[in-house]
Steps between C-alpha positions, in 0.01 A plus 500: 500500500372683206627855440238768531415656159600862465214752521400649153643834405250776566369666185322832500208566262583695182850374480622731761844447650485386863686728747826389638715608785789604271416840364763481224354178365148653528611793285659274244189284471288814456729642232505169309126483506473855359746415219303186400188687488655784293644247255160325462324834432759595232470167334129541474538847354756367250266237384233768437731744321697242285238251391670403176838345406670503162501186293752365249504249215588146619622239266417127545759224426741580212305819398670843502310810571671700231351260245141592583365723221265789565220321328503225756532739796197704378287183470587397856428829682159634603274711277591831690875446431428410127331834453824682597690365206483687167704551189474831310631523142601858421682661205682789661767308696729412656323601818588605858250442784454578865264389777354729780608441864183304573535292175155586359581740206759469221641755258655412162728701282597409146813612329294642215285729712214284626402561875225315688398467863231260623375303798612152394294309760169640383615562137396868507702739285589817670657691214672442161683751288759519223769773549657437155856504630742263667408369850792358698347422838183537715452506873217547738526771773364476849164350394310412179387867435830610353774332289824631340611428140855547380459614144726601217612836641326566834333307782127563529245425774146385411197435711286180480286672233795550263518879551846651508556653846861610494813502279839456668744708282794484740625164377498418126504158328432295814592134448351357828283638782424382852274623775579518873157477666606593860683811379277602200807515278512416128845388406621488144827449314548634143718425206773735625536307832337765713294370793216735592256513796160684480260550791159411366316636805640857477644503143846609628809380331711320765824401340684438167808284530747426226597137518791558253459146374329556166163363373304305765184306432492273804338625813322374815426610860577325822168498679668476842702830500387670169851481357508510112712221335632579156670254259754638248672391187838443664361230715455689831187557711486825701283593796371858518332736742371852414722627785835402352662613175710174492377141507460366858622152370662405171517122426664324206247230423569385142755496232256655254207745510235449763164429343273440805491558870244390762489524886277304731233648726710475814790675340751227580574346161570654159503302170687628195513370137757610239597445138774254623213242552531498881222538750642590842342530844651753737459563876436881514592508871853392431520575126649147433386252241319187630467286188444522125313332215568472134224584247505356145473865366540820694199576720315817423261538791479380875220513754481379865160419657379580853580143603848497356447331157737617224385537148753530218413598144744403234442480127144368461490307827422563866659296774376519865722398786387412848725577808772618268607789700615322807624174347613400153244288323571221250180528317238765446159501659301581181573586147302649208579555120327801335498378132856627439405866559749696715394590851507878572377529852400279806286600792355296788153608610486586869278275715429266201669195357524670161805595294444765235734493196516742206655419163508641151146389407308589823476377864384188681471365851635179646384307804798454741376326822670635815617832355269745669442581867178321599418740792486875439486793743207731419682799657792454259340370180133407459397351162131545606500850628208733439524863390483629856779265608702613195453857588599447866797294401630773265479753783679275745775441248556879456500547881754220546717613208881459561728771400773431241768588741414187701599267217821303598642145476393441869143629559508387865748772604224732596443502880817293579799597709846490364701287749833502328806515716721801493778295357290399202410860424856620533610223266228594255613863518863404439405292195297785359790745544739264336266457207472872462867555511547244220235669293641857552864394437827590664462875409216551743690356800633766737793392724544658840870549597646586843816686601679770293285449193170563660273785382553702810884484480491594136292807572723613788817463287343725230411765757851536649616782265175684493474817712151524659341639813530172668876473421562855626326431829704185541837685451418807726684520849315407807438811711626488869258490790405820676690567829794261416693726261847517674768712341787305350815502709640276759203268510494203728246237580386699804473831317125460453448514872660844541279804553475746229657845559239769485 
């Protein structure tokens, strides 16, 4: 006899789950269906929001990507990318440069006093001026309307028309300047090793901290927690906050002076270069070295792109490393030689596969595939914003301004609960007390003794021979009780029960 075929499983229209007698199973099936639907919707949204992916150079056969010259790369890319490359020959170098947050505008500052700001995508010049004195550094503020220039004696702020808006006289001879966009703070370090903070929204002077480490001309900011990193001539790198007069962290990184410092956008890795010819990668979370590279000559400038590419400028060459922060690489990703002219500054353009480099005879741009973030958030940085959007964005930035008191190594401490055990807190208090005792020395320690040598006993011994009202009351006779005064005579134990004679 043939076995009867099993009846087909019932299927409901629309992919609905058939009901079962088990309520627990029914709830699990319903929950799984909702999760699948939610994942599908999120995947569709991600495809709409992230339509592009970064691309890199790929070598075929025995070819090496670091052997591809810029001339060949420019010929292989599209016309739009070709228009983003330029080479400006200027006579007032060496130059310093900086890009805006959205990567559309660039400002230049020549050592001999030449300053220029322009929209490099449309090749429109915003302003150009000659201050006729030394220019050490330039930096954009919160947008392309204002930029700061560290000149010979003071730091000046100019608008996009080249008009001087303000002169910061608190800090003289600034060597390097950096801007903290979420706090509206302009940080500068001068030739005397003084780190200063100026609030650009209110004009108030926030802090002036003496580093006590001499001249400092290496400075960068961690974009994750707004901590300032300074490189010093004794080979140390210090981390600073405007809320502390002492460095939060002090790291010995090199055997010679530190010439360049760079931090990635996530704030996890730090790269340092020194005169000892070493390029080291550090984990900022644990403050431990991960790996190091050797440069033929000491590197003078470092830059890290949004996608983690590391650019190193040494002598007249630029070397670009891919995935060099997490793992040690054997060969660079790209290389470029700038006609033997020393490299002064390196900057990756945000949201573009462009590297800007400045040298003694001007500036130029290099195409670096895979360096820029291909998808940008218009609420954070919009390269195509209109005047109305720019105005609204400026108001939002002022409303969302973070106070300087909130700058710390761990910016996620706000809104969290300290769940440390009581033993941990007591141990920390004990270690702090021991450290304070060692700092004050043995003279500040007060020993508490018991017995005859206590303070109370010593006071009582001194008061024994002193006649006072208290001592007289103590030596006075005790008066007898009324009604019990029996004349002296033949007194017995029962005399107190006898009646008094009238």
